[in-house]
MARPAMI-995324 format. One record per residue (C-alpha): residue in one letter; y, z, x. Coordinates in steps of 0.2 Angstrom, whole numbers, plus 5000, padded with zeros to 4 digits. Each point is the difference from the previous one (the first is absolute). Layout:
REM MARPAMI-995324
AYZX/...
//
This chain:
REM MARPAMI-995324
M496750645046/V498549964988/Q498549985010/A498749884995/Q498450105007/S500650174990/T501149974987/L500950145007/V502050014998/L501050085013/V501850064998/D501050085017/I501150124993/T501650085008/A500550174995/T501850055006/D501150144994/E501850034997/K500549965017/H498849845002/N498850115010/P498249964998/V499050164992/H498350025007/Q498350114994/L500049944983/S498249994993/A499349874987/N500050114987/D501950005000/F499849814997/T499949924984/V499949815002/L499949894983/E499749814997/D500749934986/G500250194992/Q498350085005/P499650105010/Q499049955017/P498750105006/L500350005022/K498449955010/V501249995017/F501450125004/E500750015018/E501650075008/H500749895015/V501250125009/A500949925015/G500050065019/A499349965016/P498949834994/A498549965007/A500049855013/F499649844995/P498249964999/A499449885014/G499849834994/P498349905001/K499549955020/L500149805001/A499649885013/P501349905007/G500649874986/T499550084986/F501150074990/T500150094981/N501450044988/Y499350184997/S501450145004/P499650155006/A500850134988/P499850195001/A498850094991/R501250094991/G502150024996/A501149854995/L500749865005/N501749955000/I500849825000/L501949965003/L500449844995/F501849925004/D500449914985/K501449865008/L499549884984/N501050114989/T501050105012/P501849975006/L500349975017/T501350165002/A498650114993/Q498849935013/G500650095014/Y500550184990/V497949984998/R499649985014/D500950135009/Q499450124986/V498449945005/L499950045018/K500950184996/Y498350044991/L499149935012/K500750115014/E499550174989/A498449944991/P498550115000/P498649965014/G498649914994/T501049914984/R499149844998/I501449854999/A499949824995/I501549885001/F500349844989/A501349894997/L500349894985/T501249825001/T499149884989/D498650045005/L499050165006/K500050045019/M498850165010/L501250065015/Q498950155004/G498350054993/F499550174996/T500550135017/S500650165002/D501049955017/P501750044997/E500549895015/L499349874993/L500550014981/R501850045008/S500149845012/M499349904984/V501750044990/E501049975015/G499149855004/K500549814998/K498549984988/N501050124990/S501549925001/L501650014987/N499749824988/S501149954983/S499449984987/V499449814996/L500250044982/M501250124995/N501749944991/N500950115016/A499050025015/V501250105009/D500450124986/G498649974987/D500349924982/N501450094994/P500649924982/G501850004999/D500650035018/D501049825000/D501349914992/V498749874994/A499850124985/M501549934991/D500350044981/A499949824991/A500750074986/S501750005009/L500149835007/A500149834990/P498849944989/D499349865012/A500150135016/A499050134991/T498649894995/I499949945017/M500050175006/A498750054986/N498849875006/L500450065019/Q499550184995/Q498649944992/F499449885014/E500250145013/A499150134988/E498549864999/Q499949975018/Q500150225003/S498550014986/F498949885010/Q500350085018/W499850174991/R498349924994/L499349975016/R500550155005/V498950094988/I498649895003/Y500050015021/T500350214996/L498550034991/N499049865008/A500250115018/L499750164990/N498149914994/D499749985018/L500550175005/A498850054986/R498549905005/Y500350025018/M500050194995/S498449994990/N498650045010/L501150145011/P499150164992/G501350124994/R501850024994/K501249885006/N502050044999/L501249834998/I501750045006/W500949844993/F501749995006/S500949884990/G501949964996/S499649954984/F498349964987/P500549834991/I499350034985/N501449974984/I499450044981/L501749984993/P501049864994/D501849945005/G501150004985/D501449915010/L499049845005/Q499749854988/N498250054999/P499950225002/F498149965004/T500349885018/I499850175010/V498850084991/D498249995010/S498350054995/A498850045012/S498950124988/D498349895006/E500550035019/F500550174996/R498450054993/Q499149925012/T500950085015/S499850174992/D498149984999/L499749955016/L500950145007/S499150144990/R498449945004/G500650025018/Q500450164996/V501949945007/A501450114995/V501749925000/Y501550095006/P501549894999/I501750025011/D501549944993/A500649935020/R501949984992/G500150194998/L501250084988/M501249874994/V501649984992/A500349854990/P500749845011/M501549974987/Y500750175006/N500349935018/A501549935004/S499349855008/S499149954984/S501750034989/G500449794998/S501349914989/S498850014985/M499750184998/A501950045004/R500549864986/N498750084987/P499350165000/R498649964989/N499349915015/F500050165010/G499050074985/N498849874998/A499750005018/E499750195003/A498950014982/K498949835008/W500050105017/S499450174991/Q498949914991/K498949905013/T500150165011/N499250094986/G498749884997/E499649995018/H499750205002/D499249994979/T498649895012/M499950085016/K499750174990/E498649894987/M499049955017/A500150175007/E499550104984/E498649864996/T499150035019/G500250205001/G501649985011/R502050045000/A501449885000/F501650075012/V501749924992/N501650045004/T499750095015/N500949975018/G498550125007/L498749875002/T499450105015/E499450144988/A499549894988/V498749925011/Q499550195005/S499950064985/A499049844993/I498750045014/E500050164998/S499649984981/G498849875003/S498950095013/N499950174990/Y498949944983/Y498550034989/T498949884996/V499050014983/A498549874994/Y499349984982/S499049894991/P500749924985/A499150024984/N500749824995/E499149895012/K500549834993/W500749885011/D501349924985/G501650005013/G500950134988/F501250125008/R499250165002/R501550165002/I499650115012/Q501050204997/V499750145010/K500350184996/I500450185009/D500450154993/K501150055013/P501950024998/G501249925010/V498549875007/T500349814999/L498649915002/A500149805007/Y498549894995/R499749814993/R500250004983/G498549894996/Y499149865004/Y499349824993/A498349994995/D499549845008/D498449965005/P499950075020/N498749855001/K501349844994/P501649975009/V501450104997/H501149964984/G501149865005/V499349935017/Q499749825000/A498749955013/Q500549835006/G499449995019/A500650065016/Q501649884999/G500550024982/Q501049884989/S502049984997/G500950064986/Q501049904987/A501749975006/Q501550104994/N502049944998/G499349875013/Q499450115013/P498150035004/A499250174992/P498850105009/P498149964996/P499050114987/Y499250155012/N498749975007/A499150135008/F499249925014/H501349905004/A501150145003/A498750085010/M500049845013/I501750005003/H500650015017/G500250205004/A499750074984/P498950144998/D498350005003/P499250034982/T498450094999/Q499249984984/L498549915012/I499750085016/F499249895011/V499849955017/A500549825009/A499449945020/V501349895006/R499749895017/P500449835007/T498449874996/T500249915015/A501150035016/D500649814999/S501549944991/E499749864986/T501349884992/A499550004984/P499750154989/V498550084991/E499549864986/G500650094984/N501450095006/Q501849984992/L501249985013/G501950044996/K501349885003/D500349925016/V498850115009/Q499349895015/G498650055013/P499250035012/F499150134989/R498950135004/R498350034989/Y499650194995/T498550054992/V500350174985/V498550094992/F500350094985/A499150164997/I499950124983/T498750124994/P499449934984/R500250164990/Q501949954999/I499749864991/N499949974981/F498649924994/A499749954983/T498450004992/G499649844991/Q499049964985/D498649935014/G500150205006/A500649905016/H501550105009/H501449885002/F501650035011/G501549905010/L500850015013/E501549915009/F500550005018/V501549955010/T500749995018/L501949955003/V500749985014/Y502150045000/N501249995014/P501350135005/N501149944986/G498750014986/E499849804999/L498249974995/V499249915015/N498449964992/Q498650064986/Q498350004997/A499450044982/N498350014990/G498850114997/V498250044991/V499150044983/A498550075000/S498550034987/I498850155005/P498550024990/D499850164994/A498250035010/K501249975016/F501450094995/A499750165010/D499449935015/T501749904999/L501150164999/K499250075017/R500849845008/D501849965004/I500649844992/I500649885014/Y500949865002/R500649875013/Q501949905000/Q500649905016/I501949965001/S501249935015/V501550065007/P501149935013/A499649995015/K501750095007/G501250124990/E499850174993/Y499049984984/Y499150154988/F498750004991/R499950054982/M498350014990/G499450064983/M498950014985/R499950004984/D498850064985/R500049864986/N499350124988/T501350125002/D501549945009/S499750155013/V500749925018/G500050085018/A500949925014/L500550035019/E501049915014/I499950005017/P501049915015/I498949865007/G500450085017/A498950124993/V498449895004/A500649865010/K499350035014/L498550044993/Q498249925007/P499849864986/A498850054985/S498249914997/A500149854991/A498650084990/A500250004979/A500150154993/P499150014982/A501250024984/G498750114989/A498649974991/N500249854987/A501749975006/K500949854998/P501649955007/N501349984988/
//
C-alpha cells in the first residue's frame, strides 16, 4: 500500500516451509527487497505471529441517534473475510462449501476474527468482523446464506461445462443446409455465453473493488478467502466457431484496478475452487449423448475445451493470489483444510516498508521482488504496484454521482453501468467503505406526519405518503479531505452528501443528494482544520413500514468515499431534532 503522506511502500510477506507451515524468527537481514531490480533499504520490519489477539478496541461512545462508519479493529493481527461467490459457483458446489466452512468454524482457534460476505450480482455483508464462533455458524447456516442458483451461468446447477450436452453436434457430419444452421446456432450460443461471462467478470471485479474500499482504513493485513466455482475470464479463442474470438474476454483494465485496490488495502486473496477435485463431465455416463457416440471427435473437442476453460480459470485464480501475496487452492476436496491453511498462513507474516527512490507518480508498474537466503523457505507477497498518484482517483474509476449511469446494451441485453465507487457504496446492504470516516446524527424532524415529501427529495416509483420527516447531520474532520491549492493561494475542496431510503427488498424509496464546494483563504486555513465540516439534509420516509437509511459522502478531489447504513427503527422513537440549520463549512456553497 502506498501512503501519500509518507511515500512508504508496505509489503506483507508470508514465509512457509515445504509443508506450508509458517517460518518464524526471521530478521530484516534475512530479506532482500528490490523494486525494478534495485535494492531498497528497509525503513520498517515487523513480525506478526498468530495467537490469542487482543480484544477489539471499544468504539466511540455516541449519543442516541448518532452513528459512525468507523469499524473497531484489533491493534494487531490479521482480519479474515469469507466470500461466498454464488454468482460464479454452481448450486451443487455451494452446499459442499457451506458444510466445509461449518466444519472449520467448529474447530477455529479462539480469537480468529472473521467477516462473511456473499456475492450474487452485487456484494452483501452477511456478518461483520467477529470472533464469536456461534454467531458465525448461525450466519452460515441461516436463511441469509441460503443456496441460490447463479442467474448468469450457462448451467446454474452443475456449472458451465462445455460439451456436456447433445447440442454440440458435429456440423461436418450433417447435410450442407443443416450444417450451416448448426454452425449459426453454435455461434449464437457462443455470443450469448460470452455476454454472460462478461457480466460475471464485471460483477466479480466490482465486488472485489468494493471489498478493498471497505477494508482500506482497517489496519494491517486482511486475508480474503474467496470460494468460487470459476473466475470467468477467458483469454483464448475458440477455433470451432465462425468468429473464433467471440468468447475472448479482455478485462485487463478492470483486473488492474482490482489488483491495485487490493494492494493498497493490504488484502491478500486466497481463492478456493468450490468445485473441489473435478473430472471432465464428458466422462460421466449421463453426459454421453448421441453426438459423442456417433463421432469421437466431438468427445475430444469437448474434453479439450473443458481442460482449456478449467486451466484458464485456475490460472486466473493463481495470478490473483500471486499478485496480492495469497495462495490459490484448486483440485482439492479438503476445503476445510484450505481455509485453515489460508488463515494460519495469512496470520503469521512479516511486514516490511521502504521509501522508493523513484518518486514519480507516472502510472507505471513497479515490480517488487523479495529474496531470502534460507533453503526450503517459500515467500508470498504482492509482486508490485502501479505508481498512480495516491491523491488522484484509482485508475479506471469513473466518478458519476451516487446513482451511476446505465451501460450500453449488448446483444439486446442491458449492460451494467461503468464501475462507480460512490454508486457501489450506496447500494443497500453493501459493505460500509471507510476511506472517509464520518459521524451522522439522525433524528425525526417533527413528531407529526406530512402529506408531501421534503422539497428536493426524489421519490421512487409508486411511493405514497403520509411521510415522516427526518434530519441527517453529517460531520467529518477536514484533515481527511483533500484541499487543492489554487493560484490565488486559497484551498479548495468539494464534498457530495447522499441519504437514501430503502425498503427491505432493496428498492429505492427516496433520496436526497447535494453537496458543497468551499474556498478557504490561506489565512483562515489553519483555523479551518481545527473544526469539523458539518452538513445537514432532510428526507421523508413513509410513515408506515420497515425502511433503512443509507448515508454517504464523497471527496470530489480524490473520489474517496464513506458510507453507513441503519434501520429506521433505530431512530424512529427519538425526540424530534432542532430545526436550526447547521453550518456547511467556511465559504461553503450548495452545489
